[in-house]
C-alpha positions as CSV (number, residue, x, y, z in Angstrom):
1,M,193.5,143.9,258.0
2,S,195.9,141.0,257.4
3,Q,195.5,138.8,254.4
4,L,192.3,136.7,254.7
5,V,192.6,134.3,251.9
6,Q,195.7,132.2,251.3
7,A,196.5,131.7,247.6
8,T,199.0,128.9,247.9
9,E,198.3,125.2,247.8
10,P,200.7,122.3,248.5
11,S,202.2,120.7,245.4
12,H,202.6,117.0,244.8
13,W,206.0,115.7,243.8
14,Y,207.3,112.3,242.7
15,R,210.7,110.6,242.4
16,A,211.9,109.3,239.1
17,D,210.8,105.8,240.1
18,G,207.3,107.0,240.6
19,S,207.3,106.9,244.4
20,P,205.6,109.9,246.0
21,C,207.5,112.5,247.9
22,Y,204.8,114.7,249.3
23,E,206.7,115.4,252.5
24,V,210.3,115.8,253.6
25,P,211.8,115.8,257.2
26,M,211.9,119.1,259.0
27,A,215.4,120.3,259.7
28,S,214.3,122.2,262.8
29,K,212.3,119.5,264.4
30,K,213.5,115.9,264.5
31,G,210.9,113.4,263.4
32,A,208.5,116.0,262.1
33,M,207.6,116.4,258.4
34,R,206.6,119.3,256.2
35,S,205.2,119.6,252.7
36,T,207.8,119.3,249.9
37,T,208.6,122.6,248.2
38,L,210.0,123.6,244.8
39,S,213.4,124.2,246.5
40,D,213.4,120.5,247.7
41,A,212.4,119.4,244.2
42,R,215.4,121.2,242.7
43,K,217.8,119.5,245.2
44,M,216.2,116.0,244.8
45,G,215.3,116.0,241.1
46,L,211.6,115.5,241.8
47,Y,208.9,115.5,239.1
48,P,205.8,117.7,239.6
49,S,202.4,116.1,239.4
50,V,200.1,116.7,236.5
51,T,197.7,118.6,238.7
52,T,200.6,120.8,240.0
53,I,201.5,121.8,236.5
54,M,197.8,122.4,235.6
55,R,197.4,124.9,238.4
56,L,198.9,127.4,236.0
57,L,195.5,127.3,234.1
58,D,192.7,129.6,235.0
59,K,189.7,127.6,236.1
60,P,186.8,130.0,235.9
61,N,184.2,127.5,237.0
62,L,186.1,126.5,240.1
63,T,186.8,130.2,240.9
64,A,183.1,131.0,240.5
65,W,182.1,128.2,242.8
66,R,184.5,129.3,245.5
67,I,183.2,132.9,245.2
68,E,179.7,131.6,245.5
69,Q,180.6,129.7,248.7
70,A,182.0,133.0,250.2
71,V,179.0,135.0,249.2
72,L,176.6,132.4,250.7
73,S,178.7,132.4,253.9
74,A,178.5,136.2,254.1
75,L,174.7,136.1,253.6
76,T,173.8,133.3,255.9
77,L,176.4,133.4,258.8
78,P,174.7,135.0,261.8
79,A,176.3,138.2,263.2
80,T,177.9,138.1,266.6
81,P,177.1,141.1,268.9
82,G,180.1,143.3,269.4
83,E,182.1,141.6,266.7
84,S,184.5,143.8,264.6
85,L,184.4,143.8,260.8
86,D,187.8,142.2,260.7
87,D,186.7,139.3,263.0
88,R,183.5,138.8,261.0
89,A,185.4,138.7,257.8
90,R,187.7,136.1,259.1
91,R,184.7,134.0,260.3
92,I,183.1,134.3,256.9
93,V,186.3,133.1,255.2
94,K,186.7,130.2,257.6
95,D,183.1,129.1,257.1
96,A,183.5,129.3,253.2
97,D,186.7,127.4,253.5
98,E,185.0,124.7,255.5
99,Q,182.4,124.2,252.7
100,V,185.2,123.9,250.1
101,T,187.0,121.4,252.4
102,K,183.9,119.3,252.9
103,A,183.4,119.1,249.1
104,S,187.1,118.1,248.6
105,A,186.8,115.5,251.4
106,L,183.7,114.0,249.8
107,G,185.6,113.7,246.5
108,H,188.5,111.9,248.2
109,L,186.1,109.5,250.0
110,V,184.3,108.7,246.7
111,H,187.7,108.1,245.0
112,D,188.7,105.8,247.9
113,A,185.4,103.9,247.7
114,I,185.7,103.4,243.9
115,E,189.3,102.2,244.2
116,E,188.2,99.7,246.9
117,Y,185.4,98.4,244.8
118,V,187.2,98.1,241.5
119,T,190.2,96.3,243.1
120,K,188.4,94.2,245.7
121,G,184.9,93.9,244.3
122,C,183.3,95.0,247.5
123,L,183.0,97.9,249.9
124,L,184.3,96.8,253.3
125,Y,183.5,99.8,255.5
126,P,181.5,102.2,253.3
127,D,180.5,105.6,254.5
128,P,176.6,105.5,254.1
129,K,176.5,108.7,252.1
130,V,179.4,107.7,249.8
131,H,177.9,104.2,249.4
132,N,174.7,105.8,248.2
133,L,176.5,108.1,245.8
134,I,178.5,105.4,244.1
135,K,175.8,102.7,243.7
136,T,175.0,103.9,240.2
137,F,178.7,103.6,239.4
138,I,178.8,100.1,240.8
139,E,176.0,99.1,238.5
140,W,177.7,100.6,235.5
141,W,181.0,99.1,236.4
142,N,179.6,95.6,236.8
143,H,177.8,95.8,233.5
144,N,180.7,97.4,231.5
145,C,184.1,96.5,232.8
146,T,185.5,93.2,231.5
147,K,189.1,93.6,232.9
148,L,190.8,95.9,235.4
149,H,194.5,96.6,234.5
150,Y,195.1,98.7,237.6
151,A,193.8,101.5,239.7
152,E,195.5,104.5,241.4
153,K,198.8,103.7,239.7
154,T,201.6,106.3,239.5
155,V,202.7,107.0,235.9
156,V,205.9,108.9,235.0
157,H,206.9,110.7,231.8
158,A,210.6,111.0,232.0
159,G,210.8,112.7,228.6
160,Y,208.7,115.7,229.7
161,G,209.4,115.5,233.4
162,Y,206.1,114.9,235.1
163,A,204.2,112.2,237.0
164,G,200.8,111.6,238.5
165,R,198.3,109.1,239.9
166,L,196.2,107.5,237.2
167,D,192.7,106.7,238.6
168,C,192.0,103.6,236.5
169,K,193.0,101.6,233.4
170,A,190.4,99.0,232.4
171,E,188.8,97.3,229.4
172,I,185.3,98.5,228.8
173,K,182.7,96.9,226.6
174,G,182.5,98.5,223.2
175,R,185.4,100.9,224.1
176,G,188.5,98.7,224.5
177,I,191.3,99.6,226.8
178,C,190.5,102.9,228.6
179,I,192.3,105.5,230.7
180,I,189.6,106.6,233.2
181,D,189.5,109.6,235.5
182,F,186.8,109.9,238.2
183,K,185.3,113.2,239.3
184,C,182.6,114.0,241.9
185,R,180.7,117.1,241.0
186,K,177.4,118.9,241.2
187,P,175.7,118.0,237.9
188,S,174.9,120.3,235.1
189,K,171.6,120.4,233.2
190,D,172.6,117.6,230.9
191,G,173.7,115.4,233.8
192,G,177.5,115.8,233.3
193,R,180.0,118.6,234.0
194,C,183.2,118.2,232.0
195,Y,185.8,120.8,231.2
196,P,188.8,121.0,228.7
197,E,191.2,120.5,231.6
198,D,189.7,117.1,232.2
199,A,190.8,116.0,228.7
200,M,194.2,117.5,229.3
201,Q,194.7,115.6,232.5
202,L,193.7,112.3,230.9
203,S,196.0,112.9,227.9
204,A,198.9,113.5,230.2
205,Y,198.2,110.2,232.0
206,K,197.7,108.4,228.7
207,E,201.0,109.5,227.3
208,A,202.9,108.6,230.5
209,D,201.2,105.2,230.7
210,A,202.0,104.3,227.1
211,L,205.8,104.6,227.9
212,T,205.8,101.6,230.1
213,S,202.7,99.6,229.3
214,P,202.4,97.1,226.5
215,N,198.6,97.5,226.5
216,T,198.1,100.8,224.7
217,P,194.9,102.5,225.8
218,E,192.4,103.3,223.0
219,T,190.0,105.6,224.8
220,C,189.9,108.2,227.5
221,L,186.9,108.4,229.7
222,S,185.8,111.0,232.3
223,I,183.3,109.4,234.7
224,I,181.4,112.1,236.6
225,L,179.6,111.1,239.8
226,N,176.8,113.3,241.1
227,S,177.9,114.8,244.4
228,E,174.3,115.3,245.6
229,E,172.5,112.1,244.7
230,P,173.1,108.8,242.9
231,G,173.9,109.6,239.3
232,L,176.5,109.0,236.7
233,F,177.7,110.7,233.5
234,V,180.3,109.0,231.2
235,K,182.2,111.3,228.8
236,E,184.2,109.6,226.0
237,W,186.7,112.1,224.7
238,P,187.2,112.1,220.9
239,K,190.7,110.9,220.0
240,D,191.6,114.1,218.1
241,E,190.7,116.1,221.2
242,I,193.0,114.0,223.4
243,I,195.8,114.5,220.9
244,H,195.2,118.3,220.9
245,S,194.9,118.3,224.7
246,F,198.3,116.7,225.1
247,E,199.9,119.2,222.8
248,C,198.4,121.9,225.1
249,F,199.6,120.1,228.2
250,R,203.1,119.7,226.7
251,R,203.3,123.5,226.1
252,L,201.9,124.1,229.6
253,C,204.6,121.8,231.0
254,D,207.3,123.9,229.2
255,L,205.8,127.1,230.6
256,W,205.8,125.6,234.1
257,K,209.5,124.8,233.7
258,C,210.3,128.3,232.5
259,L,208.3,130.1,235.2
260,K,209.8,127.8,238.0
261,K,213.3,127.9,236.5
262,Y,213.4,124.2,237.0
263,D,213.5,121.3,234.5
264,P,213.5,117.9,236.2
265,T,214.5,116.2,232.9
266,C,217.9,117.9,233.1
267,F,218.5,116.6,236.6
268,Q,218.2,113.0,235.3
269,K,220.8,113.4,232.5
């Protein structure tokens, strides 16, 4: 049986000026594009995204959820008469992948809707399901946000050689200037579902933002939206945990450079 599950995911890359370089032209087909690779990055001096670097981390909760989707597909997908085990296995994997893709697509739609609302103050063409999921967020935002600095901005850390898309920077009542990251997840028993890597991601954005912004953020927030029904959980990360998280990310960044045999900071010198 050939390999059923593909282990690779496309990486996100940025130029030194912060502009994305997710795709490059195909040499074999004029006008066509393909995903940017590490080899391309080495030639062009591109910066890896925060999430690309963090793929080195084991994410047991995400792995467990993916396994759960595969098990559910295996248990619930009807058998087809005369189907070989190989074909059935491929169909199960495809069905499980579709569940993962749907969850990812919902997360992207929620992010897009939040960006539209915080920047424009309205939802022009909301998906009914997404509109329903973010209505609790809209109420929270209207009550707590006093000023939006920016949303979905690319931040670059030339010193450590990484970049990424910061979800939001805003002034929040009682919390000052905040770096904010949005997640759409199935809730836990206490209403929220936060992980150490959430703090690491926020810390990386916070440090990169501080290099170019005169408005130093005071607080990092994870805002978790319920993926099943309207609901919101706000996690304010302790300052000492954010400091520790960036130290962890910095070391992870060094490990990534070592494993990939590529340091984008050297390219810029």
